C-alpha positions, 0 to 999 in steps of 0.5 A, spaced: 731 557 260 732 551 265 740 552 267 742 550 274 743 557 277 750 554 281 753 551 274 751 556 269 756 555 263 755 557 255 753 550 253 747 549 259 742 554 256 738 554 249 737 562 250 740 566 244 739 573 242 733 575 238 729 569 242 726 574 247 730 572 253 736 575 257 743 574 257 745 569 262 751 573 264 756 570 269 757 571 276 758 569 283 754 563 281 759 561 276 764 559 282 759 555 286 759 547 285 754 542 287 758 537 291 761 531 287 760 527 294 757 529 301 752 534 302 754 542 302 748 543 306 749 539 312 754 538 317 758 532 314 765 533 309 763 534 301 768 533 295 766 538 289 769 540 282 775 545 285 777 539 290 778 534 285 782 539 280 787 541 286 787 533 287 789 532 280 793 538 279 798 535 285 798 528 282 800 531 275 805 535 278 808 530 283 808 525 278 811 529 272 817 530 277 817 523 279 817 521 272 823 526 270 828 524 276 826 518 278 832 515 274 836 521 272 841 520 266 847 524 265 845 526 258 838 528 260 831 525 256 826 530 253 822 529 260 828 530 264 830 536 260 824 539 261 823 538 268 830 541 269 829 547 265 823 548 270 827 547 276 833 551 274 828 557 272 825 557 279 832 556 282 836 561 279 831 566 276 827 567 282 831 564 289 838 565 287 836 572 285 832 574 291 835 570 297 842 569 294 845 562 292 848 560 299 842 562 303 837 560 298 839 553 296 835 550 302 828 554 300 829 551 293 824 545 294 819 550 297 819 555 291 819 550 286 813 546 289 809 553 290 810 555 283 808 549 279 803 547 283 800 554 283 801 554 275 798 548 274 792 550 279 791 556 274 792 552 268 785 548 269 782 554 267 783 553 259 783 545 259 777 543 256 772 539 261 776 542 267 775 549 265 776 553 272 782 555 275 782 552 282 786 559 285 779 563 283 777 560 290 780 564 295 781 559 300 786 556 296 790 562 295 789 564 303 792 557 305 798 558 300 799 565 303 798 562 310 804 557 309 808 562 307 806 567 312 808 561 318 815 560 314 816 567 314 814 569 321 818 563 324 824 564 320 824 571 323 824 569 330 829 563 329 834 568 326 833 574 330 830 572 336 824 576 340 827 583 340 830 582 333 824 579 330 820 585 333 825 590 330 824 587 323 816 587 323 816 594 325 821 597 321 824 600 328 829 606 326 831 610 332 833 615 327 826 617 325 825 620 332 818 623 334 815 619 328 817 612 330 812 610 334 807 611 328 811 608 323 813 602 327 805 602 328 804 602 320 809 597 319 807 592 324 800 592 321 802 592 314 807 586 315 803 582 320 796 583 317 796 587 310 802 583 307 799 576 307 792 578 305 795 581 299 799 576 298 793 571 297 788 576 294 793 578 289 793 571 286 785 570 287 783 576 284 787 575 278 784 568 277 777 571 279 777 576 273 780 572 268 776 566 268 770 571 269 772 574 262 773 568 259 766 566 261 763 572 259 766 572 252 764 564 251 757 565 253 756 571 249 759 566 243 753 561 244 748 567 246 749 570 240 749 564 235 742 566 232 741 569 225 745 576 224 747 575 231 752 570 228 757 575 225 757 578 233 758 571 235 765 571 231 767 577 234 766 574 241 769 568 239 775 571 237 775 574 244 775 568 247 782 566 243 785 572 245 783 572 252 785 564 252 792 566 250 792 572 255 790 567 260 796 563 259 801 568 260 797 571 266 797 564 269 805 563 269 806 570 271 801 570 277 805 563 279 811 567 278 809 573 282 807 569 288 814 565 288 818 571 288 814 575 293 815 569 298 822 569 296 822 576 298 819 575 305 824 569 306 830 574 304 827 579 309 826 574 315 834 572 314 837 579 313 840 583 319 837 588 321 840 595 323 
């Protein structure tokens, strides 16, 4: 087998069942990509496939909404209707439900941008040729979570001042009595350290696991395509179809959950602490 160890895909090996070679199982190497430009081992900049997909995804999302709303009509066309439905889903179904209409309106653009950007980054997983979810690289969810974290913390200080923000972050409640210091310490670390970490990891872990399963069944389909193994290959291919459909659902759900949590953080920053 002469496959590039950094780019193992089902069609990149001539190894099949009963050929005396092992199963080329996916692993961390399946998430590593050689630079399309530059040198990853050097000190300079480089550009690889996930970066390209992130750039293309951004262009697609911006281009879609630009085309839909550049010349809005009173009676919307199909493209404008789809864009309005997506925008309204995030605005009413997430932002208004979590933050409220009055306070939430100004955060609708942020929520809509996050939702459709994350959804597009997830969708690359099932698009031919691309076949990779950008959010399966931890750096991308981490940057998005950091953006939300900065927004949330700055809003908290802006709304409540230093003392009020401290109470907000620590869950200060004098009725707790002797356990108040312990409770405040736990809340402080939970809010300022654990919360942003889990916000990023939740998205990353789901996309990482989903892509690994898709790779596993796709490679297995190719690997068993030999002799009597063709019957097993058919079962594996069925699982590819099932997992692809399941991934479509999970990709949308993860975008929804990320934005829902974002709005929950913002609502907590704006809420009055008693």
